[in-house]
N, C-alpha and C positions, 0 to 999 in steps of 0.2 A: 290299068292303069283305075279302069272305073271299080273292080273288083278291091285291089288295093284298097280305094276312097272308103267303098262302100264298110271294109273290114274296119278301119281305122274308126271311122265313121260310129260304127258299133258299139267299138272298146270304149270308146269316147263315153258313149250313153250308159254303155254298162258301169263305166267306173264311176260317174256321176252318181249313177242310181243306188250302188253300194256303199258311197260315201253318204246319201242322201238317208238313206235306208242305216247306217249308223252313227245316226247324230244321237248325241247325248243327250237326255232326257233331265230336264228341270227335276220334277220328281223325284228322278236316282240320286243326283245329286244331293236334293235336299234331304234324303234319307237317312243316307251315310253320314252326312255332315252331322243333323239332330242328332243319332244315336254314336257318333264318338264323340261329340259334346256336350254329351247329358251328364245329369246330374251320376249315376249308373256308373260311371267312369272315373268318377270322383279322380279329377282334373290331370288323368292317364300318369303319371308320376312312374321314372324308371322304377323299375322292383315291386310295384303295389299290382292288388287284386286287379286294379282299374285299369292301367294297363295291358296285364293278360288280356282283360275283355276284347281288347283294341285289338291285341293281335290274333285273338280266333276269328273275329270277325274279319280282318283282312285278309288270314290264309283260307276261311272259308269261299270268300268273294274269286281268291284265283283256285279255289277248287272247281267249285263250279263254273269257271270258266275256261278249264282247262292248262290251265299257268302254270306249270312246271318247277319244282323247286331245283333253285340252283344246286343248291349240297342236298347230302342228303332226305335234311325236311326242306320249311322253308325256313326254319331259324339261323340265325348267325351269332350263338349267344356271347357272351365276353361278360367278366369278374371285374367288378369297382369295389372292391375292397372287400365288404358283406354282404352285397348288392349282385343280384347278375341279372345283364342286359340283355335283348337281343332285338337286333336288325331282321326284318321280316323281307325275304329275296327272292322275287320271283321272275320267273327266265321263259323267255319265246323266244326259241332259235329261229336264225333266219332263213330264209327260202332260197338263197342265191350261195353254189357251190361255192365262188371265193368271198363272196363276202359277209356268208355268215361267221368267218373267223374274228370278224372285227363287230366290238359290241360298242355301244348306247346305253346308257345309264340315265334312269329317268327316277329324280327320288324324291320324298320330302320326308321331313321327322311327326312322327307320329306319338310323341311324347310329351307334356307340359309339366308343370310347375308342380300341379296337387293342388295346394291352399295357397290364398294372398289374402292381402288383408280386408278383412270382414266390412262388406255394408248390407247394410238393413237384414243382416243375422244371415247374411251368402255369403260362406268362405273358400267353396269349391271354385278355383281358377279352370273352367272350363275350356279352353284353348281354340276355339271355334276358328278364330283368324291364325291363331297361331298353334299349331297348325294342322291341324285338321283338314282346312279347306286345300291345301297343300297334299294333302294324304289321298283324300276324295278325288284330288284331279289325277293324280297318277293312275288309282283303281278305274278310274273311268277312263283312259287309257291303257290300260291294263286289256280290258274287257273288251274295248276297241281292236285294236291289233290280235287279239284272241280270237275276235270274229271274222275278220278281215285278212287276215290271212298274209297279209302285201309286206311284210316289213323283209327285207331284202339282209338286213344286216341282224344279229342276234340282240336283244334287248335285255337289260335286267333292271326288276321295277323294283326297288329299293325304300324302303321304311325303316327308318333309322328311331332309336331311343336314344336315349341321355345327351339329346342334342344339348337340350339344358343345364347339362353337369359340361359344359363344353366340347362339344364334336364329340364325345366319346364314341359314338356308335357307329358313326361316319365311319370316324380316323380307324377303329375297328377293322371294318368291312375295307376298306380301304388298303389298308396293312396287307391284309390277307388276299384279294386280290392280284395286288404286284407281287406279292409271294408266289402268285401260282400262274405269274406270266400272262396272265389278262389281255388281251390285244385291244385297250379301249379306246376309241377315236374321240368318241364326246362325252361329258356330264352335264345334267343341267337339275339343279335343286329347284323346288319349286315353294315356295315361304311366303304365305301371310298375302292369297290373293282372295280373300272371304266380300274386298270391297273395291268398287271402283276409283280409279284417280279423281282428282278434281276435272272438270269440264277443260277441254282443249287440247289436253294432253295425249299420249299417246295410252296404250292398252295398257301397256305393262313396261317396265324396265327390267335392264337386265344390270346385273353387277360385274366390275372388272371390265366395263362397256371398252376400252381401250388396248384390251389385251387380247382378244382376239377380234374375229371379222363375224362373231355368232350373229349378231345382232343383225346386221346387215344382208347374213344370210337366210337365218329364218324370215325376215320380211322380204326376200325373192321368194321362197319357197310358198311363201302363205298368200303371195300376190299382193300383198295390202302391207302398211307399216303398224306392226304391232306391238315390236320392242324398241324402246329409246332406251333415254339417257338420263339419268336423277343426280345434279349435282350430289346432293349428301349422301349419297353413296358411299362416294369419295373420301367425303368429310368424314361419316362416319365407321371407315372403314369394312363397311359390309360385306366387302368379298372375302375378308377373311372371317366372318364372323357369321357363314352358314356351311352348311357339309357340301358344299360341292367345294372346299377349299384344303381338305384331308385328298380328294383325288388330283384337283392341281397340284398340290406338294410330292405325293407320290406317283404318279404316271409324266406330270409333267405336256401334259393337252388342256384343250380347250376345256374347262369346267368353271361353270357359273351358278349364281343363282337368278331367276328370274322373279317379279314380286311385282304386286300393285300397289303395298301399305308405302305408301309417300313421306308420314311423319306429318300430314295435315288432314287426313283423311278418315283415321279411327283412334279414339282417344284410350282404348281398354286394353294398351298393350300388358303385359300380366295383371292380370284385372280382374275381378269376378265379375264384370260386366262382358268379358269375352264370350258372349254367347250366339248359339244357335240363330236365336229371334233378331240379331243385330247382323245377318249379313243376308248380300243381296244375292239372291241365287240366283236371279236372272243376268244379272254381270258374270256370276260365275262360269254357268253355264254358257253362254257366248263366249265367255277368256277360253274353256277348254275347246270346243266347238271349233275357233277359230284356230288354234293351237294344232289341231288336226293335221293339216297340209304343212305345215312349219314343220312337224317331226315329220311327217312321211318324206317329205324332201330332204332334210340330214340324214335319216337312218335308210333311201333307197336310193342317193345318190352313188353311180359308180367309183366317184373317184373321193378321195378326203378333202372336200373346200372349203370345210372349216379350218380354219388353222388360228394359230398363236401367232401374233405381231410383234415385231421387235423391238420392244418400247426403249 
């Protein structure tokens, strides 16, 4: 019995040490977001040289951390009239012989609108909060799971283009994966997490709160209340306005968006002042780190605990 307890204690210590060693660093978060929201990328509009630079940057991180391409390359390309768009899809196979056939998708859109109304000579809509912030979060989790190698289920890290054109990128990818009979367990899209909610509110909220038990489960896995409810989310139909919705439509599984933008804490939606300098990097880093145990719980539970509700 003492030997069993000793082994358990050792495993606990090793687990905690590993988690601490892989804490996401604010410097890395700031560096990635500052580049993706820089004037050099000219607002990352789908079909432009700016979004091509963003795609190359995302691919370089996947390559550096040995996150595999899911398709022959990292790109899932599609055509919108005379515009070629491409989602970037990274893949980490699960380490459990049975659970690896089930997939979790973590996503965000990396495109933006290019330009907006000129203010003080500036017309570039940099899209720092919308949605370079979510893109950076997905990239940091890709780094984390690539290092820790503790994911029992397989993970797709998906960055979408043409979200600003009507969820076209995510709709294309969801259709392709459905045609391949991907065994999708859950999908979470991360949208506008660059600034904290007003004091006293939960760290974030989930769209489609009543459609599944995902908020309760993520909070239980995290050991704290991270994800809550936002009344305006239903009022403004946010569940259907983000890249989670095509996956919900195609697969009929829990597929939600998580955000910290709550209509009171950020004035620069589709505005030239949606700049890196207006992001709260301490908040972003805190959010990314606190979500890790929540995501690990979802990815590693032996059964599918997150389920759709009967509405």
